[in-house]
N, CA, C and O of each residue as an XYZ file, in Angstrom:
464
protein
N      13.907    -13.340    -21.484
C      13.589    -13.995    -20.944
C      11.735    -14.111    -20.754
O      11.129    -13.040    -20.739
N      11.049    -15.226    -20.639
C       9.432    -15.512    -20.246
C       8.904    -15.174    -19.397
O       9.451    -15.281    -18.299
N       7.947    -14.763    -19.473
C       6.845    -13.676    -18.517
C       6.903    -14.607    -17.757
O       7.260    -14.093    -16.697
N       6.754    -15.911    -17.567
C       6.763    -17.063    -16.695
C       7.745    -17.270    -16.080
O       7.708    -18.022    -15.106
N       8.652    -16.788    -16.396
C      10.098    -16.409    -15.061
C       9.831    -15.399    -13.612
O      10.379    -15.306    -12.514
N       8.816    -14.812    -14.218
C       7.974    -13.589    -13.101
C       7.889    -13.565    -11.937
O       8.128    -12.817    -10.989
N       7.146    -15.405    -12.350
C       6.310    -15.688    -11.212
C       6.559    -16.955    -10.322
O       6.078    -17.325     -9.251
N       7.708    -17.597    -11.372
C       8.410    -18.781    -10.837
C       8.821    -18.380     -9.268
O       9.769    -17.623     -9.060
N       8.191    -18.835     -8.401
C       8.636    -18.698     -6.579
C      10.311    -19.536     -6.488
O      11.165    -19.403     -5.611
N      10.342    -20.243     -7.509
C      11.935    -20.756     -7.277
C      13.205    -19.807     -8.343
O      14.010    -20.336     -9.109
N      13.091    -18.740     -8.155
C      13.611    -17.510     -9.413
C      13.935    -17.087     -8.204
O      13.233    -17.309     -7.218
N      15.656    -16.069     -8.166
C      15.882    -15.230     -6.749
C      14.996    -14.216     -7.456
O      14.505    -14.262     -8.584
N      14.915    -13.255     -6.470
C      14.177    -11.392     -6.130
C      14.682    -10.993     -7.669
O      13.914    -10.947     -8.630
N      15.743    -10.784     -7.715
C      16.468    -10.245     -8.797
C      15.958    -10.894    -10.341
O      15.173    -10.553    -11.225
N      16.299    -11.306    -10.249
C      15.880    -12.501    -11.654
C      13.701    -11.577    -11.884
O      13.038    -10.816    -12.590
N      13.636    -12.392    -10.772
C      12.088    -12.366    -10.491
C      11.832    -10.425    -11.518
O      11.116    -10.103    -12.467
N      12.974     -9.526    -10.536
C      12.444     -8.229    -10.945
C      13.035     -7.851    -11.952
O      12.422     -6.951    -12.526
N      14.219     -8.226    -12.552
C      14.513     -8.163    -13.976
C      13.240     -8.573    -15.039
O      12.760     -7.895    -15.948
N      12.931     -9.744    -14.641
C      11.925     -9.772    -15.914
C      10.664     -8.818    -15.962
O      10.208     -8.515    -17.064
N      10.211     -8.437    -15.052
C       9.300     -6.941    -15.711
C       9.678     -5.964    -16.445
O       8.751     -5.240    -16.808
N      11.093     -5.571    -16.930
C      11.839     -4.505    -17.002
C      12.637     -5.139    -18.768
O      12.786     -4.466    -19.788
N      12.954     -6.422    -18.568
C      13.187     -7.070    -20.067
C      12.612     -6.432    -21.053
O      11.427     -6.147    -21.228
N      14.102     -6.110    -22.058
C      13.322     -5.343    -22.801
C      13.950     -4.273    -23.155
O      14.447     -3.468    -22.367
N      13.970     -4.176    -24.692
C      15.103     -2.908    -24.715
C      13.839     -1.447    -24.542
O      14.441     -0.374    -24.589
N      13.065     -1.364    -24.452
C      12.393     -0.205    -24.351
C      11.335     -0.016    -22.601
O      10.401      0.772    -22.458
N      11.734     -0.742    -21.789
C      10.415     -1.118    -20.760
C      11.146     -0.193    -19.797
O      10.544      0.714    -19.223
N      12.550     -0.440    -19.607
C      12.843      0.929    -18.817
C      13.357      2.374    -19.073
O      13.829      3.114    -18.210
N      13.190      2.666    -20.418
C      13.126      4.063    -21.217
C      11.529      4.339    -20.444
O      11.347      5.154    -19.540
N      10.571      3.538    -20.988
C       8.974      3.723    -20.805
C       8.612      4.250    -18.992
O       7.780      5.052    -18.566
N       9.784      3.276    -18.161
C       9.361      3.853    -16.738
C      10.008      4.815    -16.446
O       9.566      5.689    -15.700
N      10.997      4.844    -16.890
C      11.385      6.600    -16.670
C      10.980      7.813    -17.024
O      11.285      8.858    -16.448
N       9.852      7.626    -18.570
C       9.530      8.607    -18.803
C       8.514      8.844    -17.989
O       8.339     10.021    -17.673
N       7.752      7.991    -17.539
C       6.639      7.722    -16.804
C       6.527      8.259    -14.995
O       5.568      8.456    -14.249
N       7.670      8.330    -14.858
C       8.027      8.896    -13.840
C       7.734     10.169    -13.629
O       7.494     10.562    -12.487
N       7.710     11.080    -14.800
C       7.733     12.474    -14.808
C       6.415     12.798    -14.820
O       6.192     14.009    -14.803
N       5.217     11.875    -14.851
C       3.948     12.148    -15.146
C       2.956     11.140    -16.337
O       3.581     10.547    -17.216
N       1.828     11.044    -16.295
C       0.867     10.342    -17.072
C       1.692     11.095    -18.897
O       1.975     12.245    -19.234
N       1.786     10.020    -19.478
C       1.903     10.136    -21.255
C       1.095      9.960    -21.668
O       0.751      9.123    -20.833
N      -0.190      9.993    -22.739
C      -0.140      9.739    -23.616
C       0.502      8.797    -24.882
O       1.400      9.361    -25.509
N       0.152      7.475    -25.309
C       0.749      7.083    -26.351
C       1.958      7.428    -27.255
O       3.103      6.990    -27.363
N       0.952      8.764    -28.087
C       2.276      8.900    -29.566
C       2.833      9.969    -28.924
O       3.620     10.571    -29.654
N       2.681     10.555    -27.526
C       4.024     12.024    -26.837
C       4.919     10.733    -26.336
O       6.072     11.033    -26.026
N       4.655      9.703    -26.243
C       6.207      8.280    -25.977
C       6.274      8.484    -27.208
O       6.804      9.565    -27.464
N       5.878      7.752    -28.306
C       6.594      7.241    -29.351
C       7.479      8.770    -30.106
O       8.495      8.598    -30.779
N       7.044      9.839    -29.920
C       7.750     10.537    -31.004
C       8.482     11.058    -29.592
O       8.647     12.275    -29.683
N       8.961     10.554    -28.355
C      10.102     10.885    -27.401
C      11.152      9.893    -28.093
O      12.271     10.344    -28.342
N      10.798      8.337    -28.472
C      11.446      7.780    -28.734
C      11.717      7.368    -29.662
O      11.539      6.169    -29.880
N      12.347      8.335    -30.732
C      11.938      7.211    -32.529
C      13.241      6.313    -32.247
O      14.219      6.285    -31.500
N      12.524      5.437    -33.537
C      12.915      3.678    -33.451
C      11.963      2.999    -32.210
O      12.021      1.852    -31.768
N      11.483      3.598    -31.994
C      10.136      2.932    -30.862
C       9.001      2.407    -32.127
O       8.775      3.386    -32.838
N       8.253      1.213    -32.601
C       7.436      1.432    -33.019
C       6.117      1.320    -32.673
O       6.071      0.244    -32.077
N       5.305      1.666    -32.685
C       3.442      1.378    -32.618
C       3.519     -0.039    -31.757
O       3.380     -0.302    -30.562
N       3.773     -0.730    -32.802
C       3.467     -2.439    -32.321
C       4.158     -2.819    -30.629
O       3.599     -3.423    -29.714
N       5.253     -2.339    -30.659
C       6.396     -2.319    -29.462
C       5.795     -1.571    -28.760
O       5.163     -2.124    -27.859
N       5.717     -0.109    -28.833
C       5.229      0.454    -27.630
C       4.115     -0.213    -26.863
O       4.207     -0.747    -25.758
N       3.105     -0.102    -27.585
C       1.819     -1.023    -27.710
C       2.105     -2.549    -26.577
O       1.675     -2.575    -25.424
N       2.561     -3.215    -26.945
C       2.906     -4.473    -26.704
C       3.795     -4.323    -25.010
O       3.480     -4.959    -24.004
N       5.128     -3.129    -25.136
C       5.833     -3.207    -23.494
C       4.805     -2.603    -22.591
O       4.781     -3.117    -21.473
N       3.751     -1.409    -22.852
C       3.051     -0.756    -22.294
C       1.748     -1.898    -21.985
O       0.902     -1.194    -21.433
N       1.270     -3.109    -22.063
C       0.208     -3.648    -22.297
C       1.193     -4.950    -20.815
O       0.822     -5.280    -19.688
N       2.293     -5.260    -21.511
C       3.244     -6.188    -20.357
C       3.090     -5.263    -19.076
O       2.562     -5.684    -18.047
N       3.676     -3.742    -19.232
C       3.849     -3.389    -18.043
C       2.665     -2.960    -16.974
O       2.949     -2.904    -15.778
N       1.560     -2.709    -17.357
C       0.389     -2.898    -17.281
C       0.168     -4.140    -16.813
O      -0.522     -4.075    -15.795
N       0.449     -5.241    -17.107
C      -0.479     -6.677    -16.511
C       0.816     -6.792    -15.554
O       0.654     -7.520    -14.575
N       1.707     -6.357    -15.656
C       2.704     -6.483    -14.391
C       2.583     -5.467    -13.039
O       3.411     -5.502    -12.129
N       1.301     -4.468    -13.060
C       1.250     -4.015    -12.253
C       1.957     -2.187    -11.960
O       1.850     -1.525    -10.928
N       2.559     -1.840    -13.100
C       3.487     -1.068    -13.173
C       3.017     -0.377    -13.492
O       3.039      0.517    -12.646
N       2.027      0.124    -15.022
C       1.674      1.486    -15.398
C      -0.327      0.858    -15.572
O      -0.920     -0.206    -15.753
N      -0.767      2.728    -15.313
C      -1.859      2.122    -15.406
C      -2.402      2.494    -16.728
O      -1.781      3.064    -17.624
N      -3.674      2.092    -16.748
C      -4.063      2.660    -18.936
C      -5.812      2.998    -18.238
O      -6.742      2.345    -17.764
N      -5.526      4.231    -18.510
C      -6.804      5.082    -17.968
C      -6.929      5.761    -19.966
O      -6.098      6.332    -20.672
N      -8.484      5.274    -20.249
C      -9.327      5.430    -21.711
C     -10.184      6.714    -21.501
O     -11.025      6.662    -20.603
N     -10.102      7.526    -22.016
C     -11.446      8.607    -21.568
C     -12.436      8.564    -22.604
O     -12.228      8.283    -23.784
N     -13.436      8.840    -22.116
C     -15.002      8.448    -23.099
C     -14.904      9.400    -23.891
O     -15.979     10.000    -23.917
N     -14.075      9.901    -24.631
C     -14.382     10.788    -25.455
C     -13.659     10.576    -26.985
O     -12.553     10.056    -27.130
N     -14.483     11.068    -28.057
C     -13.824     10.633    -29.491
C     -13.213     11.625    -29.966
O     -13.655     12.736    -29.673
N     -12.137     11.536    -30.751
C     -11.453     10.217    -30.444
C     -10.839      9.606    -29.319
O     -10.312     10.327    -28.471
N     -10.838      8.584    -29.220
C     -10.721      7.712    -27.093
C      -9.039      8.421    -27.448
O      -8.367      8.325    -28.475
N      -8.777      9.048    -26.301
C      -7.805      9.245    -25.592
C      -7.565      8.568    -24.209
O      -8.198      8.434    -23.162
N      -6.432      8.229    -24.671
C      -5.781      6.683    -23.522
C      -4.375      7.690    -23.389
O      -3.737      8.246    -24.283
N      -4.143      7.685    -21.728
C      -3.382      7.659    -20.794
C      -2.623      7.215    -19.736
O      -3.126      6.895    -18.658
N      -1.517      7.177    -19.958
C      -0.361      6.074    -19.321
C       0.218      6.974    -17.882
O       0.281      8.176    -17.620
N       0.477      6.094    -17.359
C       0.682      6.621    -15.843
C       1.129      5.279    -15.274
O       0.664      4.184    -15.590
N       2.781      5.689    -13.762
C       2.814      4.885    -13.023
C       1.500      4.427    -12.105
O       0.424      5.024    -12.060
N       1.871      3.193    -11.373
C       0.974      2.843    -10.423
C       1.899      2.678     -9.027
O       3.066      2.297     -9.118
N       1.417      2.927     -8.003
C       2.360      3.102     -6.729
C       3.291      1.846     -6.976
O       4.486      2.033     -6.747
N       2.938      0.697     -7.375
C       3.883     -0.422     -7.017
C       5.418      0.156     -8.489
O       6.626      0.137     -8.251
N       4.725      0.611     -9.937
C       6.235      1.274    -10.544
C       6.601      1.964     -9.811
O       7.702      1.636     -9.371
N       6.058      3.154     -9.273
C       6.926      4.142     -8.605
C       8.040      3.365     -7.458
O       9.195      3.779     -7.358
N       7.559      2.270     -6.678
C       8.116      1.775     -5.877
C       9.138      0.763     -7.010
O       9.831      0.053     -6.282
N       9.414      0.506     -8.300
C      10.234     -0.404     -8.958
C      11.030      1.068     -9.385
O      12.256      1.096     -9.278
N      10.535      1.886     -9.712
C      11.579      3.140    -10.144
C      12.421      3.497     -9.140
O      13.621      3.604     -9.391
N      11.905      3.748     -7.782
C      13.054      4.078     -6.640
C      13.713      2.859     -6.793
O      14.933      2.828     -6.953
N      13.231      2.149     -6.769
C      14.614      0.866     -6.426
C      15.472      0.919     -7.553
O      16.504      0.351     -7.197
N      15.569      1.234     -8.518
C      16.310      1.032     -9.587
C      16.759      2.731     -9.567
O      16.580      3.207    -10.688
N      16.962      3.116     -9.190
C      17.359      4.842     -9.078
C      19.316      4.370     -8.719
O      20.320      4.491     -9.420
N      19.034      3.684     -6.929
C      21.076      3.094     -6.963
C      21.392      2.480     -7.997
O      22.534      2.782     -8.343
N      20.765      1.543     -8.845
C      21.302      0.984    -10.301
C      21.736      2.097    -11.589
O      22.811      1.991    -12.178
N      20.928      2.947    -11.844
C      21.248      4.001    -12.603
C      22.491      4.945    -12.380
O      23.291      5.413    -13.191
N      22.390      5.064    -11.058
C      23.479      6.484    -10.279
C      24.692      5.220    -10.391
O      25.783      5.700    -10.700
N      24.712      3.957    -10.233
C      25.852      3.252    -10.990
C      26.310      3.142    -12.319
O      27.484      3.221    -12.683
N      24.936      2.883    -13.289
C      25.880      3.264    -14.541
C      26.130      4.696    -14.914
O      26.916      4.657    -15.861
N      25.891      5.715    -14.677
C      26.005      7.083    -14.623
C      27.619      6.790    -14.344
O      28.402      7.009    -15.268
N      28.165      6.245    -12.944
C      28.849      6.405    -13.122
C      30.328      5.462    -13.814
O      31.511      5.720    -14.031
N      29.596      4.515    -13.941
C      30.449      3.226    -15.261
C      30.143      4.358    -16.716
O      30.669      3.951    -17.752
N      29.742      5.039    -16.776
C      30.283      5.492    -18.058
C      30.605      6.515    -18.203
O      30.799      6.893    -19.358
N      30.848      7.599    -16.884
C      31.755      8.200    -16.943
C      33.405      7.842    -16.643
O      34.393      8.484    -16.999
N      33.337      6.771    -15.975
C      35.107      5.825    -15.637
C      35.131      5.783    -17.029
O      36.035      6.438    -17.547
N      34.027      4.910    -18.104
C      34.507      4.468    -19.996
C      35.575      5.969    -20.583
O      36.668      6.157    -21.118
N      34.402      6.772    -20.056
C      34.871      8.467    -21.174
C      36.107      8.778    -20.496
O      37.118      9.060    -21.138
N      36.088      8.749    -19.492
C      37.972      8.927    -19.014
C      38.652      8.087    -19.552
O      39.568      8.604    -20.192
N      38.624      6.617    -19.606
C      39.538      5.753    -19.923
C      39.837      5.580    -21.014
O      40.648      4.755    -21.433
N      38.938      6.677    -21.872
C      39.093      6.567    -23.320
C      39.631      7.205    -24.160
O      39.143      8.292    -24.469
N      40.596      6.815    -24.681
C      42.107      7.230    -25.115
C      41.153      8.281    -26.016
O      39.994      8.210    -26.424
N      42.289      9.365    -26.133
C      41.794     10.351    -27.104
C      42.787     10.822    -28.082
O      43.980     11.121    -28.139
N      41.580     10.739    -28.939
C      42.621     11.062    -30.406
C      42.734     12.173    -30.959
O      43.459     12.300    -31.946
């Protein structure tokens, strides 16, 4: 999904919302940042398989969309910390029922799986 679709007034609200969390890592990053501010290195260590380039790109897109705040502390070496904005917390709250539905679905699949 292109970033411009999130800004197009001629799409439904769900499409506009999904556009800002589109991608493999954004929902996980949103979930992790719900617990409080994190440095990029912390996020990478907790998410094996996430490259520094993709992490930086996702966080920058989330910052552009108003979901995260990037704070750079003026110390050497530079210390960068990411946290959710109030808009990002609002999105996380809106996604909570969808997350609960997803967990129920996973339980249903697990219960229906044949036992070998």
